[in-house]
N, C-alpha and C positions, 0 to 999 in steps of 0.2 A: 564662568561659574554659573550653574543654575541656581534657582531658588531652593530646590530641594537639597542641594549639596551645602547651601548655606545653612540650612534648618538642621541637616544631620551631623555638622560639625559644631552645633551652638548649643550653649547651656540655656534652658529657659530661667529667668531670674524673677519669681514672683514676689512681688511686695503686698503686705497685707496689714490691716489694723483688726485685732481680733478684740471684739467688745462683748459679746454675749453668745449664749446658745443659738440664739436666732442666727447670728453671723456665721457659727460654725454649720448650721444647716444650709445655709446659702452657699457656703464654701464647698460642701460635698456637691451640691449642683453644679457648681462651677468646675469642679475636676472632672466630673463626669459628662459635662458638655464639651470640655476641651481635651479630654484624654485622647481621641483619635488624632488629635494635632500634636499634643505633648508627646505621644509615643514616638515621633519622628525624630525628636531632638536627643542630644547626647546625654543629658542629664538634667536635673531639676534642683534649683537652689530656692529655698524660701525664706525670706526676711520678714519678721513680724514685729510689731510692738502691740502692745496690750492695753487695757483698760489702766488707768492710773491706780497704782498700789505699789508699797515699797517692794524693792526688787528682792530682799531677803525672803519675803513671803511668796513673790511671784514665781520664784524657781520651782516651788513645788505646787504651785497652783494648778488646780484641775483644768483650768481653761487652756493653759499651755499644753498639758498633757493630752488632753482631747483634741487639741489642734494638730499636735503631732500625729497622733493616732491615725485621723483622718487622711493625712497624706500618706503615711506609711502603708495604709491598707491598699494604696494603688501603686506607689512607688516606693519599694523598700530601701532604695539607695538615696532618697532624697537628702539633701543637705540643709539643715537649718540654721538659721541666724535669728536668735531671739534679743531683741534690744532691751535695755534696762530702763528705758525711759521712752516715754511718748510725749514728744514735743509739739504737738498740735499739727495742723493740716500741712502747711507749707514746710516749717522745720521738719517735722516727723516724715515727711516724704522725702526730703533731702537726705535725712538720715538713713532712711531705708535704702534709697537709691545708691548712695555711698557706701553703705555695708555690703552690698551684693557686688558692686563693682570692684571694691577692695577685696573681697573673698576670691573673686576671678584673678585679680593681680597676683594675690599671694598663693594661688594653688596653679598657677600657668594655665589658666583656662583663657584660650585667645578670643573666643567668640561668645558674646553673651547677647541673648534675646531678652531683654527686660520688659516686663509686662506688668500692669496692675491687676489686682484680684477682680476686676469687674469688667476685663476685655474677653470677650468671647469670639470664637472663631468658627467658622463653618467650613465644610470639606473645601470649598472653593479657594481657601487660604492655601492649601497644598497644591495648588495648580503649579506645575512646573513651567519655568520659563527662564531664558537666558538673562542674567544680570549682569551690568558692567561692574568691573572691578572697584570696589570702593572700601573704605574703612567705616562707614557710618550709612547704615540703610533706614530711612525714617518715613514717617506718616505726617505731613506738613499740617499744622493747625493755624486756622486763621477764623476771626469773627468779623461781624460788620464792622466794627470800630477799627479793626486792624486794615480794613479796605480804605479807610479815608486817605491815607498819604499815597494811595495810587490813584486817587479820584474814581475809586471803583471800577477801574479799568481790569476787566477779567484777564485779558491776555497779558498785561503787565504783571499782575499779581501771580499768575501761572509761571511766569519766566523768572520773576525777581525775588518773591517772597521766600524768606527761610525762617520759619519759626516752628522747630520740630517738637511734636508731641512727646511728653515724657510717659505716656500712658503704654507705649510700645516702641521699641526700636532696636535694631540690631547694631552691634558696636564691637570694633576690634580694640579689645582691651589693651593689646600690646602698643597702641599708637598715641597713647597719653597717658600721663601719671596719675591723674585724679580726676573726678567729675567735677568737685568744686573745692575751693579752698575751705577747709573745715574751720580754721580760726576765724575767717571772715563771717561764716555762718553762726559759730558760737557767740561771737562779738554781737551781732545783730539780735540773737535771741535774748542774749543778756540785757541788751538795750530795750527791747520790747517789755521785757519782763519788769523793767522798772518803771514803766509807764503806768500812770492811772486810766482806767477805762479803756486799757487796749482792745480793739475790737477783732483781733486775729488776722486782719488783712495788712500784713507787713508791707506789701507792695505799695500800698497808699503811703507809707512813711519813707520807704527807701526805693527810690526808682530802680526798675528793672530787678527787683527782688521776687523773681517768680522762678519755679522749676524750669520752666521752659527757657528763659533767659539764660540760667546757668548752664542749661544743656547745650544752647546754641553758643554761648561764649566758649565753652569747652572745645566744641567741633571747630569753631572758628580760630581760636588761639592757638591749637595745636595742628592746623592745617590739614584736617582730615578730609579726605575726599569723600564725596557723598552722593547718594541716590536717592531719589524720592520714589517710594513704593507705590503710590496710588497711580493707577493707570491714567495717562494724559486725559483721555476722553472723560473718564469717571471724575477726575478732579475738576474738570470744566464745569460739569454737572453739579458737583458738590459747591463750587464757588457761586454758581448761578443761584443754588437753593438758598444758600447763606445769605445772599444778597437780596433775594425776593423775599425772603421771610425775616429779614432784619434779626438774624441770629448773632448774638454777641459772645457767646461761649465758645471758644476755640477749641475745645476737646470734642465736639462734634458727638455729643451724647445721643443715644438712641438712633444714629444712622448707621445702617449697614452699607459698608463701604469695601468692596472687593474682598468679601469674605471676613471682615473684622467689624465688630460692633462694640461701643463703649456702652455697656449696659447699666447705668447708673440707676435705673428704675425699672426692675424686671417685670412690675404689674403695667406698665405703660406700653403703648404700642411703639414699633420700630418703623422707620421708613428706609427703604431701598433706594440708594441713589445710583 
């Protein structure tokens, strides 16, 4: 299978938190920037949560309507999933990821390309190439701290480390029943809400409670075959850059990597790896 064949048979699943008019303006820029890429996919699913407000009011809230209108202007057949609650950073992201995945399962959509709404793609992303058959195509994430257990040995990291980023990945939804155990996530959320002065960093309270760990565990538990999408020479350059610059964030913000960039801060410069 080629990369373009994978793209052509996949649905894009975009997750977003819609908080303001400013966010809607940046969303339209996001769609315009990625349209050349998204036009090659089979369809688009958009899962969103919104600023905190009662759901009965939110159903008719103009923020939702305007969010839909922006997408529909470019993609009349887009499928919307609007969540009735925003459970903060980690829990909210797990809710959105799970909603997109479940929609695919319920509607017999085999291949999902899940992306965050701050991932941008250049034409290089459409470069066609042969891919090995796999159930999961991913971009690995690692920061300086994650290199410790490998004694900062770049070759070992390249061969052994598996910590898939949740900002973008292709997954065959037929190969696993769910992305994560919803009851376990709900139980953890209820636990944190009962704490005084909870700082929002659930991974400091529950070891391994990160979106990346949940995705990693789902792939491993269900024995999905996998393929790393960063070119080997690019990945070595990336690892050396992370090590040399003591970068602890494993999501590689502002780094242009083989036609992708996690653009967390639109007004700040990006670096080509």
